[in-house]
C-alpha positions as CSV (number, residue, x, y, z in Angstrom):
1,M,158.1,141.3,327.0
2,E,159.7,141.8,330.4
3,F,163.2,141.1,331.5
4,T,164.9,141.4,334.9
5,A,168.2,143.2,335.5
6,K,169.7,139.8,336.3
7,Q,168.6,138.2,333.0
8,I,170.0,141.2,331.1
9,A,173.3,141.1,333.0
10,Q,173.7,137.4,332.2
11,F,173.0,138.0,328.5
12,I,175.6,140.8,328.1
13,Q,178.0,139.4,330.8
14,G,177.6,142.5,333.1
15,R,177.6,143.0,336.8
16,V,174.4,144.2,338.7
17,E,174.6,147.0,341.2
18,G,171.2,147.4,342.9
19,N,168.0,145.4,342.6
20,E,168.6,142.4,340.3
21,D,164.9,141.8,340.1
22,A,164.1,145.2,338.6
23,T,162.1,144.6,335.4
24,I,162.2,146.5,332.1
25,S,160.0,146.3,329.0
26,T,161.2,149.1,326.8
27,F,164.1,151.4,326.0
28,A,164.5,155.1,326.6
29,K,167.1,157.9,326.4
30,I,168.7,158.4,329.9
31,E,167.4,162.0,330.1
32,E,163.8,160.9,329.1
33,G,163.7,157.8,331.3
34,K,160.6,156.3,332.8
35,P,159.9,153.4,335.1
36,G,160.2,150.0,333.3
37,A,162.7,151.4,330.8
38,I,166.4,150.6,330.2
39,S,169.0,153.1,329.1
40,F,172.8,153.4,328.9
41,L,175.6,155.8,329.9
42,A,179.0,155.6,328.0
43,N,180.2,159.2,328.1
44,P,181.3,160.6,331.6
45,K,180.1,164.1,330.7
46,Y,176.5,162.9,330.8
47,T,176.9,161.3,334.3
48,H,174.6,164.0,335.8
49,Y,171.6,162.4,334.0
50,L,172.3,159.2,336.0
51,Y,171.2,160.9,339.2
52,E,168.0,162.2,337.7
53,T,166.8,159.5,335.4
54,Q,163.6,157.6,336.0
55,C,164.8,154.5,334.1
56,S,164.6,151.3,336.1
57,V,167.9,149.9,334.7
58,V,170.9,151.7,333.2
59,L,173.9,150.1,331.5
60,V,177.1,151.9,332.4
61,D,180.8,151.5,331.4
62,E,183.0,150.0,334.1
63,D,185.1,153.2,334.5
64,I,182.2,155.6,335.1
65,Q,182.6,157.2,338.5
66,I,179.5,157.7,340.7
67,D,179.7,160.0,343.7
68,R,176.0,160.2,344.7
69,P,173.2,157.7,345.3
70,V,171.4,156.5,342.1
71,G,167.8,155.4,342.0
72,A,168.2,153.1,339.0
73,T,169.7,149.6,339.1
74,L,173.0,149.7,337.3
75,I,174.6,147.0,335.1
76,R,178.4,147.5,334.8
77,V,179.8,146.4,331.4
78,K,183.0,147.0,329.4
79,N,181.2,148.9,326.6
80,A,177.7,150.1,327.3
81,R,177.1,151.3,323.8
82,D,177.9,147.9,322.3
83,C,175.8,146.1,324.9
84,V,172.7,148.3,324.2
85,A,173.1,147.5,320.5
86,K,173.0,143.8,321.3
87,L,169.9,144.3,323.4
88,L,168.2,146.3,320.7
89,Q,168.9,143.5,318.2
90,L,167.5,141.0,320.6
91,Y,164.4,143.1,321.1
92,E,163.9,143.6,317.4
93,G,164.4,139.9,316.7
94,M,161.6,138.9,319.2
95,K,159.0,141.0,317.5
96,P,156.4,138.8,315.7
97,K,156.9,138.9,311.9
98,K,154.0,139.5,309.5
99,Q,153.0,136.5,307.5
100,G,150.5,135.8,304.8
101,I,149.5,137.1,301.4
102,D,147.0,139.9,301.2
103,P,144.2,139.2,298.8
104,L,144.7,142.6,297.2
105,A,148.4,141.8,296.3
106,F,149.1,140.8,292.6
107,I,151.4,137.8,292.2
108,S,152.1,136.4,288.8
109,P,151.3,132.7,288.5
110,K,154.8,132.3,287.0
111,A,156.4,133.7,290.2
112,K,158.0,131.3,292.8
113,I,157.2,132.3,296.3
114,G,158.9,130.8,299.4
115,E,157.5,129.7,302.7
116,N,156.4,132.0,305.6
117,V,156.4,135.1,303.5
118,Y,154.4,138.3,303.9
119,I,153.1,140.2,300.8
120,G,151.0,143.3,301.6
121,A,148.1,144.9,299.8
122,F,148.8,146.3,296.3
123,A,152.3,144.8,296.1
124,Y,153.2,143.6,292.6
125,I,155.2,140.5,292.0
126,G,156.0,140.0,288.3
127,D,156.7,137.0,286.0
128,N,159.4,134.6,287.0
129,V,160.2,136.4,290.2
130,E,161.8,134.2,292.9
131,L,161.1,135.3,296.5
132,G,162.8,133.4,299.2
133,D,161.6,132.0,302.5
134,G,160.7,134.5,305.3
135,C,160.7,137.6,303.1
136,Q,158.4,140.5,303.8
137,V,157.1,142.6,300.9
138,Y,155.1,145.6,302.2
139,P,152.2,147.4,300.5
140,H,152.7,149.1,297.1
141,A,156.2,147.5,296.6
142,T,156.9,146.5,293.0
143,I,159.2,143.6,292.1
144,M,159.5,143.3,288.3
145,D,159.9,140.3,286.0
146,G,162.8,137.9,286.6
147,T,164.1,139.4,289.8
148,Q,165.6,136.9,292.3
149,I,165.4,137.7,296.1
150,G,167.0,135.5,298.7
151,K,165.7,134.6,302.2
152,N,164.6,136.8,305.1
153,C,164.6,140.1,303.1
154,I,162.4,143.1,304.0
155,I,161.1,145.2,301.1
156,Y,159.3,148.2,302.6
157,P,156.4,150.2,301.0
158,N,156.8,151.8,297.6
159,V,160.1,150.2,296.8
160,S,160.6,149.6,293.1
161,I,162.9,146.7,292.0
162,Y,163.3,146.6,288.2
163,H,163.6,143.4,286.1
164,E,166.3,140.8,286.5
165,C,168.0,142.2,289.6
166,R,169.7,139.8,292.0
167,I,169.3,140.3,295.8
168,G,170.9,138.1,298.4
169,N,169.8,137.0,301.9
170,S,168.8,139.3,304.8
171,V,168.7,142.5,302.7
172,I,166.6,145.4,303.9
173,V,165.3,148.1,301.4
174,H,163.6,151.1,302.9
175,S,160.6,153.0,301.4
176,G,160.9,154.8,298.2
177,S,164.1,153.3,297.0
178,V,164.6,152.3,293.4
179,I,166.9,149.4,292.4
180,G,167.8,148.7,288.8
181,S,166.6,151.9,287.2
182,D,168.5,152.8,284.0
183,G,172.0,154.2,284.3
184,F,172.6,157.7,283.0
185,G,173.7,156.7,279.5
186,F,173.3,159.1,276.6
187,A,175.5,159.9,273.5
188,P,175.3,163.2,271.6
189,N,174.0,162.7,268.0
190,P,175.3,165.5,265.7
191,T,172.8,164.5,263.0
192,S,169.7,165.0,265.0
193,N,171.2,167.6,267.3
194,A,170.0,165.6,270.3
195,Y,171.1,162.8,272.6
196,D,170.6,159.2,271.8
197,K,169.8,156.9,274.8
198,I,172.3,154.1,275.4
199,P,170.2,151.0,276.4
200,Q,171.2,149.8,279.9
201,I,171.0,146.0,279.5
202,G,172.8,145.0,282.7
203,I,171.5,144.4,286.2
204,V,172.0,145.2,289.8
205,T,173.5,142.6,292.2
206,I,173.1,143.1,295.9
207,E,174.8,140.6,298.2
208,D,173.8,139.4,301.7
209,D,173.3,141.6,304.7
210,V,173.0,144.9,302.8
211,E,170.7,147.7,304.1
212,I,169.5,150.5,301.8
213,G,168.0,153.7,303.2
214,A,164.8,155.4,302.0
215,N,164.7,157.1,298.6
216,T,168.1,155.7,297.5
217,C,168.7,154.9,293.9
218,I,171.0,152.2,292.5
219,D,171.3,152.2,288.7
220,R,171.5,149.1,286.6
221,S,174.7,148.7,284.5
222,T,175.1,149.3,280.8
223,M,176.4,145.8,280.6
224,G,177.3,143.3,283.3
225,S,176.2,144.4,286.8
226,T,176.3,147.2,289.3
227,Y,177.4,145.6,292.6
228,L,176.7,146.2,296.3
229,R,178.9,143.7,298.1
230,K,178.1,141.9,301.4
231,G,177.4,144.0,304.4
232,V,177.2,147.4,302.6
233,K,175.0,150.0,304.5
234,L,173.6,153.0,302.6
235,D,171.8,155.9,304.2
236,N,168.8,157.8,302.7
237,L,169.1,159.7,299.4
238,V,172.2,158.0,298.2
239,Q,172.9,157.7,294.4
240,I,174.9,154.7,293.1
241,A,175.5,155.1,289.4
242,H,175.8,152.3,286.7
243,N,178.6,149.9,286.7
244,T,179.9,150.8,290.1
245,D,181.2,148.2,292.5
246,I,180.9,149.0,296.2
247,G,183.1,146.8,298.4
248,E,182.1,144.7,301.5
249,N,181.0,146.5,304.7
250,T,181.4,150.0,303.2
251,V,179.0,152.6,304.7
252,M,177.7,155.8,303.2
253,S,175.8,158.7,304.9
254,A,172.9,160.6,303.3
255,Q,173.2,162.3,299.9
256,V,176.5,160.6,298.9
257,G,176.8,160.3,295.1
258,I,179.0,157.8,293.3
259,A,179.4,158.4,289.6
260,G,179.5,155.5,287.0
261,S,182.2,152.8,286.7
262,T,183.8,153.6,290.0
263,K,185.2,150.8,292.3
264,V,185.0,151.5,296.0
265,G,187.0,149.2,298.4
266,Q,186.0,147.4,301.6
267,W,185.3,149.0,304.9
268,C,185.2,152.5,303.6
269,M,183.2,155.3,305.4
270,F,181.8,158.3,303.5
271,G,180.2,161.2,305.3
272,G,177.1,163.1,304.1
273,Q,177.2,164.7,300.6
274,V,180.5,163.1,299.6
275,G,180.8,163.1,295.8
276,I,182.9,160.6,293.9
277,A,183.9,161.1,290.3
278,G,183.4,158.3,287.7
279,H,185.9,155.8,286.4
280,I,188.2,155.9,289.4
281,T,189.2,153.5,292.2
282,I,188.9,154.1,296.0
283,G,191.1,151.8,298.1
284,D,190.0,149.9,301.2
285,K,189.4,151.7,304.5
286,V,189.2,155.1,303.1
287,F,187.3,157.6,305.4
288,L,186.0,160.7,303.7
289,G,184.6,163.6,305.7
290,A,181.2,165.3,304.9
291,Q,181.0,167.2,301.6
292,S,184.3,165.9,300.3
293,G,184.7,165.9,296.5
294,V,186.9,163.2,295.0
295,P,188.1,163.8,291.4
296,G,190.7,161.0,291.3
297,S,191.6,157.6,292.6
298,L,192.6,157.2,296.3
299,K,194.9,154.7,298.0
300,T,194.0,152.4,300.8
301,N,194.0,153.4,304.5
302,Q,193.4,157.2,304.3
303,S,191.3,159.7,306.3
304,L,190.6,162.7,304.2
305,I,188.3,165.7,303.9
306,G,187.7,168.6,301.4
307,T,187.8,169.1,297.7
308,P,190.2,167.8,296.5
309,P,190.4,165.7,299.7
310,M,193.4,166.1,302.0
311,E,194.4,165.0,305.5
312,P,192.3,166.7,308.2
313,R,195.1,168.7,309.9
314,P,196.3,170.6,306.8
315,Y,192.7,170.9,305.7
316,F,191.6,172.7,308.8
317,K,194.8,174.9,308.7
318,S,193.9,175.8,305.1
319,Q,190.3,176.7,306.2
320,A,191.7,179.0,308.9
321,I,193.8,180.8,306.3
322,F,190.9,181.0,303.9
323,Q,188.9,182.9,306.4
324,R,191.7,185.4,306.8
325,L,192.1,186.0,303.0
326,P,190.2,189.3,302.9
327,D,192.5,190.8,305.6
328,L,195.6,189.3,303.9
329,Y,194.5,190.7,300.6
330,K,194.2,194.2,302.1
331,Q,197.6,193.9,303.7
332,I,199.2,192.9,300.4
333,N,197.6,195.8,298.7
334,D,198.9,198.2,301.4
335,L,202.4,196.7,301.1
336,Q,202.3,197.1,297.3
337,K,201.3,200.8,297.7
338,Q,204.3,201.3,300.0
339,V,206.6,199.5,297.6
340,D,205.3,201.7,294.7
341,E,205.8,204.8,296.8
342,L,209.4,203.9,297.7
343,K,210.2,203.2,294.0
344,K,208.9,206.7,293.1
345,N,211.1,208.4,295.7
346,Q,214.3,206.6,294.5
């Protein structure tokens, strides 16, 4: 697929500087550019790459100042980062989708399969599964009995979706993820001096436009449902425990862990390795820095970091003091010795 600078500018409402007939067929980082590629420049501190790049076309913010000749054709836009995202979405959408059912796939005769689907080799589709139109199920994926999946979903290789789960439209689940495994429910039994397993008879409900990273686990509820609401985005290696409810458009980076029966609000952002205790409520638009530990409920509209979480400014001040603790401890000991000496001489 080839596009001219003029066609691209019309699509993103930009202004061409240079050869409007320059053609591109791929994307590249500006520092790794090559002829026929398009890149972008949004941060002025990387302007020097603009003079060296071999890219044919570069999207640049309107306020980027250029003081030397540039070989690439430029397209001026209000926000180059947003525009390149739109182009990447266009590029991805134009790729041909796989269709057809591999003869090595197993599909239960009781399953209901939509139109224009792809089911790869060694995929397993259980009894009473409903798979919507346009879905793609890659090799070795497992969809167990009674699960319902909406339209245009992508289930990548080695995903396991347990029985009775509910998945909406346009959901993407990356390789190795497990949806609907048992929640961590055990009760100590003093008679047998062991733990009794509490059956997890609920389900997982995933609403539309959710994306789940590789090797992420979402546990089924004890009763009722674990929820991922519309537009949630989870990175790789995220753990969502039983009976949690993750609000719309919330995003979580890698290795976040949410304990059971916690409610997380809408439009939250959690950095890597954030840990959330169970049975608490996190308000809307709560932003947590990496490795924050949250032992209790948090109100709406906060940006926090640390354990327990606090506002960034006092947190970094506290960290600066923490690094000085050995010296402060020595100073306090020296002062105590001087006080003791003065008391002796009185």
